N, C-alpha and C positions, 0 to 999 in steps of 0.2 A: 504493499500498499503505500500512496503519496500522498501527504499530508501536508498543508500548507497551514503554518499556524502564524495569524496575522489577525489586526483588529477587523471583528467582525460583519461590519456594513461593508467596507471595500472587500475584503477577501471572498465576500458571496458572491461577484460577479463570477469569478471561476468554479462557481459550485454546479457538478456534473462533470466538469471536466478534472478536478481533482478532489480528494475527500480537505473539506474546511474546517480545522478548528480555531475558533474565536480566542483570538489570546485574551480578550478581556472577561471571558467565563469568571463566574467568582471560583469556581474550581479548579483555577491553575493560577493561584496569589503566589504558589511556591515559587514558581518561574519567576515571578519579578524582585521578590524578598531574597531568593539564593536560601532559604530555608526551607526545611522540611522534602519529605518525598515526592519525586515526580509520579504524577497520576496518568491516567490511561486519558487518551490515548499516546501520549508522548513517553511514557515510558517504554511501552511496546516498542519505540521505535529503534532499528539499527545504526540509523548514522540523524544528524542532524548538519543543516549548515544553517548559521547562524549571521544574518545579514544587521547585525548589531554591534554596539559598542558599549555594550550594558555589560559589565563585571559580574552582576551579579544574574543575568540570565543566564551567560556562557558558563556560571561555576554552578549554577542547577544544572544545566544540561550535560555536567563532566561525568555524569554515572551512566551514561550511553557509551555503547563500544565505542563509537567515533561521531568527533565535532570537530568541522570545519568553518572556524572564523572568518569571516567575509567584511571587511570594511563598507559600509552602505553606501560611503561618497566615493564614486569614481576618481581616481587619482588623476592628475592636471595630463591632459597630452591623451589621453585613454579614447576610442572612438566612440561610439553610442554607449549609453548606461548600460544597455541590455547585453551586449558584448562582455562588458566587465562583470555583468552577474552571472551569466552564463559560464562564465570563466569556473565559480565555485561546485556550477554542477559537473563542470567537465572534470572534476579533482575527486569525481564519484564515479568516473566511466560515462556520464550522460554525454554523449555527441551533441556537437553545437547543430542548431538547424538553420537552413538556410533564409528561411523568412520567419516574420512574426505569424502564428497562428489568428486564426480568425474566430469570432464568438457568434452562434447562431440562437436565436431566441426560440424556446420552446413556444409552442402554440398558444399558451395561455398567456405568456410575455407578450409575444403577437396579439394577441386578442388588447389586451391591456393599453399598449400602446396605439391601438387602431382606434380604441373609445378616444385620447387625446387627437391624434392627427385629423379626426372627423371634422373637427372646428377649424381646419389649416389647408390652403389650395393645396393641391398635387405639387411635389416638388417645393416645397415650403423653405423658406430661409431660418437656420435654426443660429440662435446668438447666444452665447456665453459671457457674458461683461464681466463674471468674476473671476478670483483663483484666490489661492491661500495667502497672498500677501497684496496690499495697493499698489506697489510696486513693480507687481506685474500685469496691471490692468489698463487695456488702453483705456481714453476716457470715455466716459457714457454718452457725450454727444454726438461721437464721433461714430458708435456703434448703431444710432439711429440716424443720421445722415447715412452711414452705409445701406441702412434697410431702407429708404427711400429712393437709396442708388441701384441698388440691386433687384429694388421687391417694389416697387412704386404702389401704394394702392392696393397693396394684398399683407394677408393676414403674417405675422412671422412669431416663429416661436422662442421664447426667452426661456433659456434653463438657469433656473435659481436654485440653489444646493444651501446649507446652515452658514456656509460661508461666504455668500454672493449677496445677503440681504441688501447692503448699502450698494453695492454697484446697479444690482438688479433693480433697485427699486428708482433709482438715476433715470436707467434707459425706460423701464414702465411709463416712466412720468412723461416722456419724447413719443411713446408709441402706446398710446392707452387704447388702442384695439388690440394689441399682441396678445396672445396665448401662452400663460404660464405654465410651462415645465416646473412644477415646485416639491420637492422632495420625494420625487418619484421613485422606486426601487429600482436599483442603478440597473439590472438587467433588463427593465422596461424601458426606461431611460435610452440605453443602448439601442433595441429595437424601436424605439421612435425614432431615435436619431438616425438610422440606417436608412431612414425613408426620406429623409431631405434631400433636398437639392443642393444645399449649401449649408455649411458646417464651419462659421467663424468663430474663435475663442480666443482666449488668453492661454499660456502656459498654464494649463491644470491638469489635473487627475481625468477631468471630464472630455478632456482634446485625445486623452489616451484611450479613453472609451469609446470615444464616437467612430477614432481609425480602427479601432480591435473590431467595430461591428460592419467595417467596409464604408462606413460615412465618407461623401465628399468635403474633405476636410481642410482650410486656410487656418493656421495656428500661426499667432503671432507672439511674438517674442523681443522682451525688452533685455533686462539684464542677465538672465540665465541664458546659456548656449544652447542652440538648437542642435546644435552635432552631438551634444552629449545629451539633451531630453527632450527630442523632437517625438511626436508621436511617431509609432511603425504601422503603417498601411498604405495598401495600395491606391490610396487615391487624396494622398497627404502632401500637402503644399506647406513652405513655413516660410514665415516673412521676419524678418528681425528689424527692431528700429536703430535709425540712423542712431550711433553711439551709445546703443543698448538704453536708449530713454525715449518710450512711448508717447510722451507729450510728443516727441518731434516725427511719429509716423503720422500723416495725413490720408484722408478719404480716399481720394484720388489714388495715392498709392495701394492702398490695398485693395480698391476695385479693379483697376489694373491688374493686381497679381492677379484674379480670380475672373480676369474678363470673358476666360472661356469655359468658367465652372457657375455659371450664373445658376440661380434657380429656375428648372424648367426647361434649359439650356440642356 
């Protein structure tokens, strides 16, 4: 069995691909304190690959037959982060894969996504104006202006998660007819974004989700390096702001970058 031990909500994106063990489950508290015996399913593992610098976590897993410690931060000069993380698995004899695998929704997830998509035009424009850091956010007024340029007089989708409230609310105020995807289960959100004519968002986990579901994506980068952190997928483009400052990226540059990938095109 291959198990992924990670925070429950984001890890469930891979449910059905691997066994998901929620690291924030109460029964696994000993992992984070470095005290007490391990409990199943962790205790029955033959090996663990630890993408963490937590000394307590590494010590707690020390009773397993094999533990590989791997820095969660790719070193400078490394290619894409995915290749860095894959190196840990190669140490276990798992061969590298040629391309990132795609995710597919279940019929139930597709049905839930379609409930939201019914309020949108075919080949709709999806916007994700937030991220985990304000420094990675393109200004809200430019997201709204982009929507007017790419999808005039059409309803667009705005993705809003727990970390996106402020950024999303500013775009909502400028696009009052938009459909809001707020706090959807991630696999349902992935299914919804796979039907977009174009997804435009900042450097965030939602961009990786959209790419993994095969969406046509334009992901905007500022201070972070797209060569390391860009989403992997068959229809992904990235655009980095001049000097790494998103305030310096204007609407025309973003619109031109995806001129051949407009919604419905």
